[in-house]
N, C-alpha and C positions, 0 to 999 in steps of 0.2 A: 503494498499499499504505500502511495505516494502523497500524502497529504499532512498538513498541520495536526490535527486531531492525533493521528496515528504516531507522528514525531513527538509530541508530546507525552503520549502514553509511555513510548519507549524510553525516552529521555527520562522521564521520571523513576520506571525501574532500575534503567540503568543507574544513574545518578546515586540512588539510595543504596543499590550495593556496593558501588565503587566505594562510595564513602565509609561504609560500613567495614569491608575490607581493608580500607586504609587506615582508618582509626582503630581497630582492633588492638594492632601490638602496642599501642600507647594508651590503650583503658586505663584510667586510674592514676595517670601520670600527672602532674603539674605541668606546667609550658616551660619552665625552667628544666625540670627532669628531661625533658623530651629536646630540649634544645642541646643540653648538656650530652645526653645520649646519643640521640640520632642525629642531629642537625635538620637539615633541609629533608622532610619526607614527601617523595614525588612518585612512588610507585606503590601496588599493592599485590599481595599474594591471597590466595583463597576465594572463597565466595561468601565471605560475611559470617555473622556470630547468630544469637537468637533474635537480633533486630531482623534480619533478613528470613530467618526461618520463620518467625510468626507473620510475617508480610505474605508469605507463600502461603500459608495456611488461612489468612484473610483471604488471599484470592480464589484458593480453592472453593472457601465457601460463596465468593461471591460469582465465579462461574458456573459451580455445581448448580446454583439457586436462581441463575438467570438475573442477577441483580438485587433479588430480594433478599436482602440478609437482616436478621436481627440477632441477638446475645445466641439465640437457640441454634441458629445455621453455625454461627462461628463455635460457638460448642463442639457440636457434631463434628467439623472438621478438624478441632484440635484432638478428639477423640480416635478420629479416622487416621492421623498421620502423627501420633504421639509415639509409636515405636521409631521414627525415623528421626524425629528432633527432640526427645524429651531429654536426652543428656544435654541440650544447652540450654533449657528453661531455668530462668530464676527464681526466687521464691515464690513471689505471688503468682507463678503462670503455675507451678507445680501445686503450691496450693488450691488455685483454683481448679486444677483438672482433677486432683484425686477428690474434693468434693463433689464434683459433679459426676465423676467416672462409679462412685460407691453408691450415687443418689442421695447423698445429704442434703443437695441445696437444688431449687433449680438454677438455670443457667442465668436468670435475670436477678437473683440474689449470690451467686457466685463470688462478687467483687467485694461483698462486704467484709470488712475487716481486713482487708487485705494491707501491706503496708505500701508506702509510697513507692513509686518505681516509675520509668517511662515507657512500660511494656505496653501499653495501647498505642503510645503517641509516636513512638517511636517505627510503627508499622504499620500505622493508619493511612498513609498514602494513597491506597488503592479506593478507599471511600472518599477521596479529593476526585479521583481519576473519574469512576463512575458517575461523580457529580459534576463534572467538567461545567463549567460556568456558572454553576448555581451553587455557591458558598454557604447559602442559608439552608439549603435541603441537606447538603452534606454534614454540616453541624448538627441537624436534628438526626439524621441515622445515623451518625456515628454514638451518639449519646447513648443508643439504646446498646449498640454493638460494643462500645468501650466500657459499658457497664459490667459485662462479662469478668472484667479484672480489676475494676476498682469502684466502689460505690461506699457511701456512707462518709466517714471522716476523710476518706481519701478523694473523695468526688472530685478534688480538684485536677487529681490526675485524667479522670474523664473529661473534665472541661479541657485538659490540655491536648488530648486527641481530636475534640472538637475544634479544638483552635490550628492544629496542623491540616485536618481533614478540609477546614475551609480557606484555609491559605492554598492549598494545592489545590482546589476546586476553582478558586479566581486564579493562580496561576496557569491552570489549563486555558484559561481566555485567550481570545485573539487579541493584540492589541492593547494587553494590561500593562500595569506600571508597577515598581516595586512597593510604590506606596499603597496601591490600591489593596495589593497581596497582605500587607501587613494590617490593612485596616478591616478587611475580612476575618483576618484570625481573630477579632476581638467582636467583631460587629454582634453575632450571632450567638454568644453565649449569655447564659441566664444572668440578666441584669445584676440581680441579688446573689442568687445562689453560686454563679460563677463569677463572683467578685473578686475572688482571691487571685485565680489564676490571671484574671483582666487586668488587675492591677500589677502584677509581676511584669507582665508582658509588657503593658504602655510605660513602667518606670524604665525599662532595660532600653526598650527600643527608643523612648526619650531621650537616653543619654547618648545612643550610638547616632540620633539625627544630630545630636549637639557637638558631639567631639568629631563626627567624619573618619575615622583614624582608628585602624585594627588594634593597633598595641595600645597605644590609651584607654580605648575600649576594653580590652581585655584586663591592662592591669587594673582599671576601675571595677570590673565584674569580680576580679578575685578579692578586692579590699571589700567589698560590701555585698556581694550577692551567692556568694560560695553556701550552700546547704551542707547538714551535718552528714547526709546521706548523698554521695555523688549522683545517683540515677533519680534524683527527686526531681520531678517535670518542672518544679516550679524554678529549678534551675537549668535543664536542658533545653525545654521548649524556648523562653526567650531568649537564651543563648543563640539559639540555631535559627530563631528569625531574624535576631538582629544582624548575625554574621552572614545571612544571606542578603540581607539591606547593605552591607558595608560592601558586599562583593559586587553590589548591584546588580546582582541575580545572575552572575555567570559561573557556572557548575565546577571550573576548575579553582576558581578561585573561592566561591563558598566553602567547597570540601577541604583545599588547601587550609584557609582560615580555621574550620573547625577541626579538622586533625592537629593542627599546631595550637589551639585553644587548651588541650589537655582535659583533664576532669574525665567527664563520661564520654571522650573522644569519637568511638566508634557509633554511640547514639546520636549525638549531635550532628556528628559528621553525615551520618544515613538520613538524617531529618533534612538539613540543610542541602543535602545532595539531591534528594528526591524532588524538593521544592525548585531547586535553580535548574533541575532537569526537566521539568513540567513547565517552567516560565521559559526557558531557553528553546527546548529541543532537542533531541537526539543530536543531530548535526552540530551543536553547539558544545557537545562533550569533547575532550581531547582526544585525538584519532587514536593514539595507543593504548589508551586506557579503555575505551569502546571497544577496540579490535580484542583487546585481551580479555576482556570479559565476555564477550561474544563467542570467544574459542572455547572458552571454558564453561560457560553458563550463559547459551543462548536465549536471550528476553524476547526475541522475534514473535514465537509462538505464544506465549503469554501476553506480550501486547497486544496480538491479534484477537486474543479471547476476551480482553478488557474492553478492546474496541467494538466488539460484535455486540459487547453487553450495552457501552453507551448508545450504540444505533437503536437496539434492542428498546432500551427505556425513552430515547427519542419517539421513536414511534407510539409507544403508548402514550405519552405526553400528547402527541398530535390527535390521537385519537380521542382523547380526555377532552382536547379542545374543541375537535368538531362537534362531540356531544354536546357540549355546552352552548356552541355556537346556533347548534340546530333547535334550542330550546328559546333563542333570543327573539 
Protein backbone atom coordinates (compact mmCIF):
# COMPACT_ATOMS: atom_id res chain seq x y z
CA UNK A 1 0.00 0.00 0.00
CA UNK A 2 1.31 3.40 -0.93
CA UNK A 3 -0.63 6.01 0.99
CA UNK A 4 -0.17 8.28 4.00
CA UNK A 5 -2.41 6.30 6.35
CA UNK A 6 -0.45 3.08 5.88
CA UNK A 7 2.85 4.94 6.19
CA UNK A 8 1.77 6.42 9.51
CA UNK A 9 0.62 3.04 10.83
CA UNK A 10 3.89 1.37 9.83
CA UNK A 11 5.89 4.31 11.18
CA UNK A 12 4.12 4.08 14.53
CA UNK A 13 4.80 0.35 14.86
CA UNK A 14 8.42 0.60 13.72
CA UNK A 15 9.26 3.67 15.79
CA UNK A 16 7.89 1.99 18.89
CA UNK A 17 9.91 -1.21 18.53
CA UNK A 18 13.13 0.61 17.64
CA UNK A 19 12.77 2.91 20.65
CA UNK A 20 12.09 -0.03 22.93
CA UNK A 21 15.05 -2.06 21.67
CA UNK A 22 17.45 0.88 21.73
CA UNK A 23 16.45 1.95 25.22
CA UNK A 24 16.52 -1.54 26.75
CA UNK A 25 20.28 -1.74 27.51
CA UNK A 26 20.18 1.53 29.48
CA UNK A 27 16.92 0.96 31.34
CA UNK A 28 17.06 2.34 34.90
CA UNK A 29 20.37 4.14 34.34
CA UNK A 30 20.72 7.88 34.80
CA UNK A 31 21.75 9.98 31.84
CA UNK A 32 25.11 10.53 33.55
CA UNK A 33 25.62 6.76 33.80
CA UNK A 34 24.68 6.33 30.14
CA UNK A 35 27.16 8.97 29.01
CA UNK A 36 29.94 7.44 31.12
CA UNK A 37 29.29 3.83 30.08
CA UNK A 38 28.01 4.09 26.50
CA UNK A 39 28.62 7.57 25.20
CA UNK A 40 26.37 8.04 22.18
CA UNK A 41 23.96 5.18 21.43
CA UNK A 42 23.06 5.05 17.75
CA UNK A 43 22.02 1.46 17.07
CA UNK A 44 19.89 -1.30 18.56
CA UNK A 45 19.74 -5.06 18.92
CA UNK A 46 16.82 -7.34 19.56
CA UNK A 47 13.12 -6.78 19.10
CA UNK A 48 12.15 -4.96 22.27
CA UNK A 49 11.02 -5.83 25.78
CA UNK A 50 7.69 -6.25 27.53
CA UNK A 51 6.67 -2.89 26.05
CA UNK A 52 6.59 -4.41 22.56
CA UNK A 53 5.24 -7.76 23.78
CA UNK A 54 2.15 -6.17 25.38
CA UNK A 55 1.68 -4.06 22.27
CA UNK A 56 1.65 -7.22 20.19
CA UNK A 57 -0.96 -8.73 22.53
CA UNK A 58 -3.07 -5.60 22.15
CA UNK A 59 -2.76 -5.82 18.36
CA UNK A 60 -3.89 -9.45 18.52
CA UNK A 61 -6.98 -8.41 20.44
CA UNK A 62 -7.71 -5.60 17.99
CA UNK A 63 -7.34 -7.68 14.84
CA UNK A 64 -9.10 -10.75 16.25
CA UNK A 65 -12.13 -8.64 17.15
CA UNK A 66 -12.10 -6.37 14.08
CA UNK A 67 -11.40 -3.29 16.15
CA UNK A 68 -14.02 -3.84 18.81
CA UNK A 69 -11.98 -4.14 21.97
CA UNK A 70 -12.62 -3.79 25.67
CA UNK A 71 -10.85 -5.06 28.77
CA UNK A 72 -12.44 -8.46 28.09
CA UNK A 73 -10.91 -8.93 24.64
CA UNK A 74 -7.56 -7.60 25.88
CA UNK A 75 -7.62 -10.16 28.71
CA UNK A 76 -8.46 -12.96 26.27
CA UNK A 77 -5.39 -12.16 24.18
CA UNK A 78 -3.20 -12.08 27.29
CA UNK A 79 -4.40 -15.57 28.16
CA UNK A 80 -3.94 -16.80 24.59
CA UNK A 81 -0.38 -15.49 24.31
CA UNK A 82 0.69 -15.94 27.93
CA UNK A 83 3.13 -18.78 27.31
CA UNK A 84 4.99 -16.82 24.63
CA UNK A 85 5.46 -13.62 26.60
CA UNK A 86 4.96 -14.30 30.33
CA UNK A 87 8.70 -14.27 31.06
CA UNK A 88 8.78 -10.58 30.08
CA UNK A 89 5.89 -9.37 32.23
CA UNK A 90 6.33 -6.92 35.10
CA UNK A 91 4.53 -7.18 38.48
CA UNK A 92 1.22 -5.44 37.59
CA UNK A 93 0.80 -7.55 34.46
CA UNK A 94 1.62 -10.80 36.25
CA UNK A 95 -0.79 -9.87 39.02
CA UNK A 96 -3.59 -9.11 36.57
CA UNK A 97 -2.95 -12.26 34.59
CA UNK A 98 -3.07 -14.60 37.58
CA UNK A 99 -6.24 -13.02 38.94
CA UNK A 100 -8.01 -13.26 35.59
CA UNK A 101 -6.71 -16.74 34.82
CA UNK A 102 -7.90 -18.12 38.15
CA UNK A 103 -11.28 -16.42 37.83
CA UNK A 104 -10.73 -14.32 40.95
CA UNK A 105 -11.90 -11.11 39.25
CA UNK A 106 -13.63 -10.01 36.08
CA UNK A 107 -11.34 -8.26 33.58
CA UNK A 108 -12.97 -4.88 34.22
CA UNK A 109 -11.86 -5.13 37.88
CA UNK A 110 -8.46 -6.76 37.32
CA UNK A 111 -6.55 -3.48 37.52
CA UNK A 112 -7.76 -2.66 41.02
CA UNK A 113 -4.91 -2.48 43.51
CA UNK A 114 -2.09 -2.74 41.00
CA UNK A 115 1.05 -0.72 41.64
CA UNK A 116 1.89 2.27 39.49
CA UNK A 117 3.62 1.51 36.20
CA UNK A 118 3.55 2.32 32.50
CA UNK A 119 2.33 -1.13 31.49
CA UNK A 120 -0.67 0.21 29.55
CA UNK A 121 0.67 3.54 28.31
CA UNK A 122 3.85 2.05 26.88
CA UNK A 123 1.89 -0.36 24.65
CA UNK A 124 -1.25 1.62 23.88
CA UNK A 125 -0.32 3.20 20.53
CA UNK A 126 -2.45 0.70 18.51
CA UNK A 127 -5.53 2.25 20.15
CA UNK A 128 -4.44 5.55 18.65
CA UNK A 129 -3.83 3.91 15.29
CA UNK A 130 -7.33 2.45 14.99
CA UNK A 131 -8.78 5.81 16.03
CA UNK A 132 -6.69 7.76 13.54
CA UNK A 133 -7.75 11.39 13.51
CA UNK A 134 -10.19 10.93 16.41
CA UNK A 135 -8.30 11.49 19.69
CA UNK A 136 -11.48 11.82 21.74
CA UNK A 137 -12.68 8.35 20.80
CA UNK A 138 -9.17 6.99 21.30
CA UNK A 139 -9.18 8.24 24.89
CA UNK A 140 -12.69 6.94 25.56
CA UNK A 141 -12.01 3.44 24.22
CA UNK A 142 -8.62 3.27 25.91
CA UNK A 143 -10.14 4.02 29.31
CA UNK A 144 -11.93 0.67 29.18
CA UNK A 145 -9.00 -1.27 27.72
CA UNK A 146 -6.40 0.15 30.13
CA UNK A 147 -8.60 -0.67 33.11
CA UNK A 148 -7.42 -4.25 32.75
CA UNK A 149 -4.08 -3.21 34.26
CA UNK A 150 -4.82 -0.15 36.39
CA UNK A 151 -7.83 1.14 38.29
CA UNK A 152 -8.63 2.55 41.70
CA UNK A 153 -5.72 4.34 43.36
CA UNK A 154 -3.54 4.02 40.26
CA UNK A 155 -6.17 5.16 37.78
CA UNK A 156 -3.69 7.90 36.85
CA UNK A 157 -1.84 5.14 34.96
CA UNK A 158 -5.05 4.47 33.07
CA UNK A 159 -5.26 8.18 32.30
CA UNK A 160 -1.67 8.05 31.08
CA UNK A 161 -2.66 5.40 28.54
CA UNK A 162 -5.59 7.56 27.42
CA UNK A 163 -3.25 10.52 26.97
CA UNK A 164 -0.82 8.54 24.82
CA UNK A 165 -3.58 6.95 22.72
CA UNK A 166 -5.17 10.34 22.08
CA UNK A 167 -1.79 11.84 21.16
CA UNK A 168 -1.12 9.04 18.66
CA UNK A 169 -4.61 9.40 17.18
CA UNK A 170 -3.97 13.10 16.61
CA UNK A 171 -0.48 12.38 15.23
CA UNK A 172 -2.12 10.07 12.68
CA UNK A 173 -4.01 13.04 11.23
CA UNK A 174 -2.87 14.64 8.00
CA UNK A 175 -1.09 18.00 8.34
CA UNK A 176 -1.26 18.04 12.14
CA UNK A 177 1.39 19.77 14.24
CA UNK A 178 3.25 18.96 17.44
CA UNK A 179 1.19 21.46 19.43
CA UNK A 180 -2.04 19.80 18.31
CA UNK A 181 -0.63 16.42 19.37
CA UNK A 182 0.23 17.75 22.83
CA UNK A 183 -3.18 19.38 23.18
CA UNK A 184 -4.91 16.10 22.32
CA UNK A 185 -2.97 14.28 25.05
CA UNK A 186 -4.79 16.15 27.83
CA UNK A 187 -7.98 17.43 26.21
CA UNK A 188 -10.00 14.25 26.65
CA UNK A 189 -9.01 13.13 30.13
CA UNK A 190 -11.69 13.27 32.84
CA UNK A 191 -11.63 16.91 34.01
CA UNK A 192 -11.53 15.99 37.72
CA UNK A 193 -10.73 12.29 37.92
CA UNK A 194 -7.89 12.64 35.42
CA UNK A 195 -6.60 15.82 36.99
CA UNK A 196 -3.42 14.33 38.42
CA UNK A 197 -2.12 13.08 35.08
CA UNK A 198 -3.32 16.19 33.26
CA UNK A 199 -1.39 18.40 35.70
CA UNK A 200 1.76 16.27 35.44
CA UNK A 201 1.74 16.49 31.64
CA UNK A 202 0.95 20.19 31.49
CA UNK A 203 3.68 21.16 33.97
CA UNK A 204 6.35 19.20 32.12
CA UNK A 205 5.23 20.35 28.67
CA UNK A 206 5.10 23.91 29.96
CA UNK A 207 8.75 23.79 30.95
CA UNK A 208 9.74 22.14 27.66
CA UNK A 209 8.05 24.98 25.79
CA UNK A 210 9.80 27.60 27.88
CA UNK A 211 13.33 26.18 27.66
CA UNK A 212 13.33 24.73 24.11
CA UNK A 213 16.53 22.84 24.91
CA UNK A 214 16.92 19.10 25.47
CA UNK A 215 19.81 19.20 27.93
CA UNK A 216 18.35 22.03 29.99
CA UNK A 217 15.01 20.23 30.08
CA UNK A 218 16.61 16.94 31.12
CA UNK A 219 18.50 18.56 34.00
CA UNK A 220 15.35 20.33 35.20
CA UNK A 221 13.32 17.12 34.98
CA UNK A 222 15.87 15.18 37.03
CA UNK A 223 15.87 17.90 39.66
CA UNK A 224 12.11 18.35 39.88
CA UNK A 225 10.08 15.49 38.41
CA UNK A 226 11.61 12.09 39.20
CA UNK A 227 9.41 9.56 41.00
CA UNK A 228 10.40 6.88 43.49
CA UNK A 229 9.41 4.14 41.01
CA UNK A 230 11.16 4.71 37.66
CA UNK A 231 8.29 3.17 35.65
CA UNK A 232 5.68 5.45 37.23
CA UNK A 233 3.59 6.79 34.35
CA UNK A 234 3.47 10.21 36.03
CA UNK A 235 7.16 10.36 35.10
CA UNK A 236 7.39 8.44 31.83
CA UNK A 237 4.41 9.82 29.90
CA UNK A 238 5.07 13.54 30.48
CA UNK A 239 8.74 12.90 29.61
CA UNK A 240 7.89 11.07 26.37
CA UNK A 241 5.52 13.81 25.24
CA UNK A 242 8.01 16.55 26.06
CA UNK A 243 10.86 14.80 24.25
CA UNK A 244 8.67 14.32 21.18
CA UNK A 245 7.97 18.06 21.29
CA UNK A 246 11.62 19.05 21.78
CA UNK A 247 12.54 16.80 18.84
CA UNK A 248 9.90 18.56 16.72
CA UNK A 249 8.30 15.18 16.05
CA UNK A 250 11.33 13.75 14.21
CA UNK A 251 11.57 9.98 14.88
CA UNK A 252 15.36 9.67 15.05
CA UNK A 253 15.74 12.64 17.35
CA UNK A 254 12.72 11.65 19.49
CA UNK A 255 14.12 8.15 20.02
CA UNK A 256 17.67 9.38 20.65
CA UNK A 257 16.49 11.99 23.15
CA UNK A 258 14.47 9.36 25.01
CA UNK A 259 17.22 6.73 25.05
CA UNK A 260 19.79 9.19 26.40
CA UNK A 261 17.26 10.54 28.91
CA UNK A 262 17.75 7.45 31.04
CA UNK A 263 15.46 6.22 33.82
CA UNK A 264 12.80 3.94 32.23
CA UNK A 265 14.51 4.56 28.91
CA UNK A 266 12.97 1.74 26.90
CA UNK A 267 9.45 2.77 27.87
CA UNK A 268 10.01 6.48 27.28
CA UNK A 269 11.69 5.72 23.94
CA UNK A 270 9.00 3.31 22.75
CA UNK A 271 6.28 5.89 23.46
CA UNK A 272 8.21 8.79 21.91
CA UNK A 273 9.23 6.62 18.95
CA UNK A 274 5.71 5.37 18.27
CA UNK A 275 4.30 8.89 18.54
CA UNK A 276 6.95 10.34 16.21
CA UNK A 277 6.52 7.47 13.75
CA UNK A 278 2.78 8.12 13.62
CA UNK A 279 3.42 11.83 13.20
CA UNK A 280 6.06 11.66 10.46
CA UNK A 281 5.42 8.29 8.78
CA UNK A 282 7.61 5.29 8.01
CA UNK A 283 9.65 7.13 5.37
CA UNK A 284 10.99 9.49 8.02
CA UNK A 285 12.55 6.73 10.13
CA UNK A 286 16.29 6.40 9.69
CA UNK A 287 16.79 4.04 6.76
CA UNK A 288 19.33 1.70 8.33
CA UNK A 289 17.22 1.38 11.49
CA UNK A 290 14.10 0.63 9.51
CA UNK A 291 15.78 -1.92 7.25
CA UNK A 292 17.37 -3.66 10.24
CA UNK A 293 14.01 -3.93 11.99
CA UNK A 294 12.22 -5.20 8.91
CA UNK A 295 14.86 -7.88 8.32
CA UNK A 296 14.32 -9.21 11.83
CA UNK A 297 10.70 -8.40 12.59
CA UNK A 298 8.80 -7.30 9.48
CA UNK A 299 5.99 -5.04 10.62
CA UNK A 300 4.37 -4.75 7.19
CA UNK A 301 1.82 -7.53 7.72
CA UNK A 302 0.71 -6.21 11.09
CA UNK A 303 0.51 -2.68 9.67
CA UNK A 304 -1.71 -4.03 6.88
CA UNK A 305 -4.00 -5.74 9.38
CA UNK A 306 -4.41 -2.55 11.40
CA UNK A 307 -4.95 -0.63 8.17
CA UNK A 308 -7.85 -2.96 7.33
CA UNK A 309 -9.31 -2.38 10.80
CA UNK A 310 -9.19 1.39 10.29
CA UNK A 311 -10.95 1.08 6.93
CA UNK A 312 -13.59 -1.22 8.41
CA UNK A 313 -14.33 1.22 11.21
CA UNK A 314 -14.52 4.03 8.65
CA UNK A 315 -17.18 2.13 6.72
CA UNK A 316 -19.14 1.58 9.93
CA UNK A 317 -19.05 5.31 10.63
CA UNK A 318 -20.21 6.10 7.11
CA UNK A 319 -23.13 3.69 7.48
CA UNK A 320 -24.07 5.24 10.79
CA UNK A 321 -24.04 8.70 9.20
CA UNK A 322 -26.18 7.46 6.32
CA UNK A 323 -28.75 6.10 8.73
CA UNK A 324 -28.92 9.35 10.66
CA UNK A 325 -29.11 11.44 7.48
CA UNK A 326 -32.02 9.31 6.28
CA UNK A 327 -34.01 10.43 9.32
CA UNK A 328 -33.48 14.14 8.75
